[in-house]
C-alpha positions as CSV (number, residue, x, y, z in Angstrom):
1,M,94.2,132.9,105.2
2,S,97.8,131.9,106.2
3,A,100.8,132.3,104.1
4,G,104.5,131.5,104.3
5,N,106.5,129.4,106.5
6,G,105.9,130.0,110.3
7,F,102.4,131.4,109.8
8,L,100.6,128.2,110.8
9,S,100.8,126.1,113.8
10,T,102.2,122.6,113.8
11,E,98.8,121.1,114.6
12,Q,97.0,123.0,111.7
13,L,99.6,121.8,109.3
14,I,99.3,118.2,110.1
15,N,95.6,118.1,109.4
16,L,95.8,119.6,105.9
17,T,95.7,118.2,102.5
18,A,98.4,119.4,100.1
19,Y,97.6,120.8,96.5
20,D,99.8,121.8,93.7
21,T,99.8,125.2,91.7
22,D,96.9,123.7,89.5
23,G,94.7,122.7,92.4
24,E,95.5,119.1,91.9
25,K,95.7,116.9,95.1
26,I,99.2,115.7,96.1
27,G,98.4,114.1,99.4
28,S,98.0,114.8,103.2
29,V,100.7,116.3,105.3
30,G,102.4,113.6,107.4
31,Q,105.3,115.3,109.4
32,V,106.3,118.7,110.1
33,Y,110.1,119.9,110.3
34,R,110.8,122.9,112.4
35,D,113.9,125.1,112.5
36,D,115.9,124.2,115.8
37,A,116.7,127.7,116.4
38,T,113.4,129.5,115.9
39,G,110.9,126.7,116.3
40,R,109.1,127.7,113.0
41,P,107.9,125.0,110.7
42,E,109.9,125.1,107.4
43,W,109.3,121.8,105.7
44,V,106.5,119.2,105.7
45,T,106.5,115.8,104.3
46,V,103.5,114.9,102.2
47,K,102.2,111.3,101.5
48,T,102.3,110.3,97.9
49,G,102.3,107.2,95.8
50,W,100.0,104.4,96.0
51,F,98.2,104.4,99.3
52,G,100.3,107.1,100.5
53,V,103.3,105.0,101.5
54,K,105.9,107.4,100.3
55,E,106.5,110.8,101.9
56,S,108.1,113.6,99.9
57,F,109.5,116.8,101.5
58,V,107.9,120.1,100.5
59,P,109.2,123.5,101.6
60,L,106.6,125.8,103.3
61,A,108.1,128.8,101.7
62,G,105.5,130.6,99.6
63,A,102.8,128.1,100.7
64,R,99.4,129.3,101.6
65,S,96.5,127.6,103.5
66,D,92.7,128.4,103.7
67,G,92.4,126.5,106.8
68,E,91.5,123.1,105.2
69,A,94.1,122.9,102.3
70,L,97.9,123.7,101.9
71,H,98.5,125.2,98.5
72,V,102.1,124.9,97.5
73,P,103.9,126.7,94.7
74,H,105.1,123.6,93.0
75,A,103.6,121.1,90.5
76,K,102.8,117.7,91.8
77,D,105.3,115.9,89.7
78,V,108.1,118.1,91.1
79,V,107.0,117.0,94.6
80,K,106.8,113.3,93.8
81,D,110.3,113.4,92.2
82,A,111.9,115.2,95.3
83,P,115.0,113.6,96.5
84,R,114.4,110.8,99.0
85,V,115.6,111.8,102.6
86,D,115.6,109.2,105.3
87,A,115.3,111.9,108.1
88,D,113.9,110.3,111.3
89,Q,114.2,113.1,114.0
90,H,116.3,115.8,112.1
91,L,116.8,117.1,108.6
92,D,120.6,118.0,108.6
93,A,122.3,120.8,106.3
94,D,123.4,118.6,103.5
95,E,120.0,117.0,103.1
96,E,118.2,120.4,103.2
97,H,120.7,121.7,100.6
98,R,119.7,118.9,98.3
99,L,116.2,119.7,98.6
100,Y,116.5,123.4,98.2
101,Q,118.3,122.7,94.8
102,H,115.5,120.4,93.7
103,Y,112.8,123.0,94.3
104,G,115.2,125.8,92.8
105,L,115.1,128.0,96.0
106,A,117.5,130.7,97.1
107,G,118.3,128.6,100.1
108,S,120.2,126.1,97.9
109,N,123.2,128.5,97.7
110,G,124.3,127.7,101.2
111,K,124.0,125.3,104.1
112,G,120.8,125.4,106.0
113,K,120.2,124.7,109.7
114,A,119.3,121.4,111.2
115,K,115.3,120.9,111.3
116,G,113.7,119.0,113.9
117,K,110.7,116.9,113.3
118,S,107.1,117.2,114.7
119,G,104.5,114.6,113.7
120,G,101.8,112.6,114.7
121,S,103.8,111.0,117.5
122,G,106.5,113.5,118.1
123,H,106.6,116.7,120.1
124,R,104.6,119.4,118.7
125,T,105.0,123.3,119.2
126,A,102.5,125.8,118.2
127,V,104.0,128.2,115.9
128,D,101.7,131.4,115.4
129,A,104.2,134.1,114.5
130,P,103.8,135.5,111.0
131,G,106.5,135.0,108.6
132,I,107.5,134.1,105.0
133,A,110.3,132.1,103.4
134,T,113.7,132.9,104.8
135,G,116.3,134.5,102.6
136,T,119.1,137.2,102.6
137,Y,118.5,140.8,102.2
138,V,120.0,144.0,103.3
139,D,118.1,146.7,105.1
140,D,118.2,150.5,104.7
141,R,121.0,150.6,107.2
142,G,123.1,147.9,105.5
143,G,123.9,144.5,106.8
144,D,122.7,140.9,106.3
145,R,119.3,140.4,107.8
146,G,118.2,137.1,106.3
147,E,117.3,135.6,109.5
148,D,114.9,138.4,110.4
149,R,113.3,138.8,107.2
150,G,110.5,136.3,108.3
151,R,109.8,138.6,111.3
152,D,109.6,141.7,109.2
153,E,107.3,140.9,106.3
154,L,103.9,139.3,105.7
155,I,102.6,137.6,102.7
156,R,99.3,139.2,101.3
157,S,97.2,136.8,99.4
158,E,93.8,137.3,97.5
159,E,91.5,135.1,95.7
160,R,90.8,135.3,91.9
161,L,87.6,134.5,90.4
162,R,88.1,131.7,87.4
163,V,85.3,131.5,85.1
164,G,84.6,128.6,82.8
165,T,81.6,126.8,81.0
166,S,80.1,123.4,81.4
167,N,78.0,121.5,78.9
168,E,74.8,120.2,80.5
169,E,71.5,119.0,79.4
170,V,68.6,121.4,79.5
171,G,65.8,119.9,77.6
172,R,64.7,117.5,74.7
173,A,63.0,118.0,71.6
174,R,61.4,115.3,69.4
175,L,59.2,114.8,66.2
176,K,56.0,112.9,66.4
177,K,53.8,112.1,63.4
178,V,50.0,112.1,64.2
179,V,46.9,111.6,62.0
180,V,44.3,114.5,61.7
181,T,41.2,114.6,59.5
182,E,40.1,117.6,57.7
183,N,37.3,118.5,55.2
184,V,38.4,119.1,51.8
185,T,36.0,120.9,49.2
186,T,36.7,121.2,45.6
187,T,34.6,121.9,42.3
188,V,34.4,119.4,39.4
189,P,32.4,119.8,36.2
190,V,29.6,117.1,35.6
191,S,27.1,116.7,32.8
192,H,23.7,114.9,32.2
193,E,21.3,114.4,29.5
194,E,17.9,116.3,29.5
195,V,15.0,115.6,27.1
196,R,13.3,118.0,24.9
197,V,10.4,117.6,22.4
198,V,11.3,118.6,18.9
199,R,8.4,118.9,16.4
200,E,8.9,119.1,12.7
201,P,6.1,119.4,9.9
202,V,6.0,116.8,7.4
203,R,6.1,118.3,4.1
204,G,4.1,117.2,1.3
205,G,5.3,114.6,-0.9
206,G,7.1,112.9,1.6
207,R,6.9,109.2,1.9
208,V,5.6,109.1,5.5
209,R,3.0,106.5,6.3
210,G,0.5,107.9,8.7
211,D,-1.4,105.5,11.1
212,I,-4.0,106.2,13.7
213,G,-3.4,104.3,16.9
214,E,-1.4,104.4,20.2
215,A,2.4,104.3,20.1
216,E,5.4,105.0,22.5
217,Q,8.9,106.0,22.2
218,E,11.5,105.8,24.8
219,V,15.0,107.3,25.2
220,T,17.7,106.5,27.8
221,L,19.1,109.6,29.8
222,H,22.7,109.7,31.1
223,A,24.3,111.8,33.8
224,E,27.7,112.2,35.3
225,R,28.3,111.8,38.9
226,A,31.3,113.1,41.0
227,V,33.2,110.2,42.5
228,T,36.1,110.3,45.0
229,R,39.0,108.1,45.7
230,K,42.0,108.4,48.0
231,E,45.7,107.8,47.5
232,T,48.6,108.3,49.8
233,V,51.6,110.3,48.3
234,P,54.8,111.7,50.2
235,V,54.8,115.3,50.4
236,E,57.6,116.5,52.8
237,R,60.8,115.5,54.6
238,V,61.0,116.7,58.2
239,R,64.0,116.2,60.5
240,L,65.5,117.9,63.7
241,E,68.8,119.8,63.7
242,T,70.7,121.6,66.5
243,E,72.3,124.9,66.2
244,R,74.9,126.4,68.5
245,V,74.1,129.9,69.5
246,T,76.6,131.9,71.7
247,E,75.2,134.9,73.9
248,Q,77.0,136.9,76.6
249,Q,76.1,136.0,80.2
250,E,77.3,137.9,83.3
251,V,78.8,136.0,86.0
252,S,79.4,137.2,89.5
253,G,80.8,135.8,92.7
254,T,82.6,136.8,95.9
255,V,86.3,136.6,96.5
256,R,88.5,137.2,99.6
257,K,91.6,139.3,99.7
258,E,94.0,140.3,102.4
259,K,94.9,143.8,103.2
260,I,98.0,144.9,105.3
261,R,97.2,147.7,107.8
262,F,100.0,149.5,109.3
263,E,99.5,150.7,113.1
264,D,101.9,153.0,114.9
265,D,101.6,152.7,118.7
266,Q,103.4,156.1,119.3
267,N,100.9,158.4,117.3
268,S,98.1,156.0,116.3
269,R,98.6,156.5,112.7
270,K,97.3,153.8,110.5
271,G,97.3,153.1,106.7
272,E,96.9,150.4,104.3
273,G,98.8,149.1,101.1
274,R,102.4,148.9,100.3
275,N,102.7,152.6,99.9
276,G,101.7,153.3,103.5
277,P,103.8,154.9,106.3
278,R,107.1,153.2,107.0
279,R,109.0,152.9,110.2
């Protein structure tokens, strides 16, 4: 991870793609402008617009790189709206002053130094010295040390794990109607006629005529039988519904961060963190 102006070589910068503060792609780095005095890259041009025909100046102050992308601390629209500067070989002080004002950087309060260009066809100089954005500050002994600040400090960066949710298809549910056959048993009352012989004596004095001979009497018997018939009736409505259920899920990932280690060649003391030993 590289951070700040002067921390990357010119060749590394030219091969990078620039992204804004929200991670949106701005464009590829076209040219690198170095300070004529220190040789450190301080500005790059980023190809924007349709087909990358426009190049916008972007300061390297506060920028960081993961080796494949250049992340600048400015929104994409701010970069695209940067003042047009037709700088061929050098970026003079007045032009740099206007750019500083556009990006709201501290350097806009004064005139900068001329910046020479390094690009695809120009002279390239590897710049590997660590540094950050130039500015003006006073050390413990007093005095203006703005030009040396880039040599005295490092920018420490770390990755943050951002967690979100995505909606994806995990399965399908369907209703299907099929026909099955089952046995149904029930009880129904039925009746039938039976024959019984009834004998009654003929009482005297009755007007009953008696005959000797053969005779026959017949009765018809009836019986109920259980019969069945089928009819189709609607009995139930069935449909599918979805219900959103929220549950807690643990998410883990690896992130990288930088640590600043202090080393003293005189007494071999070492420490980490911003509260470590000072020289």
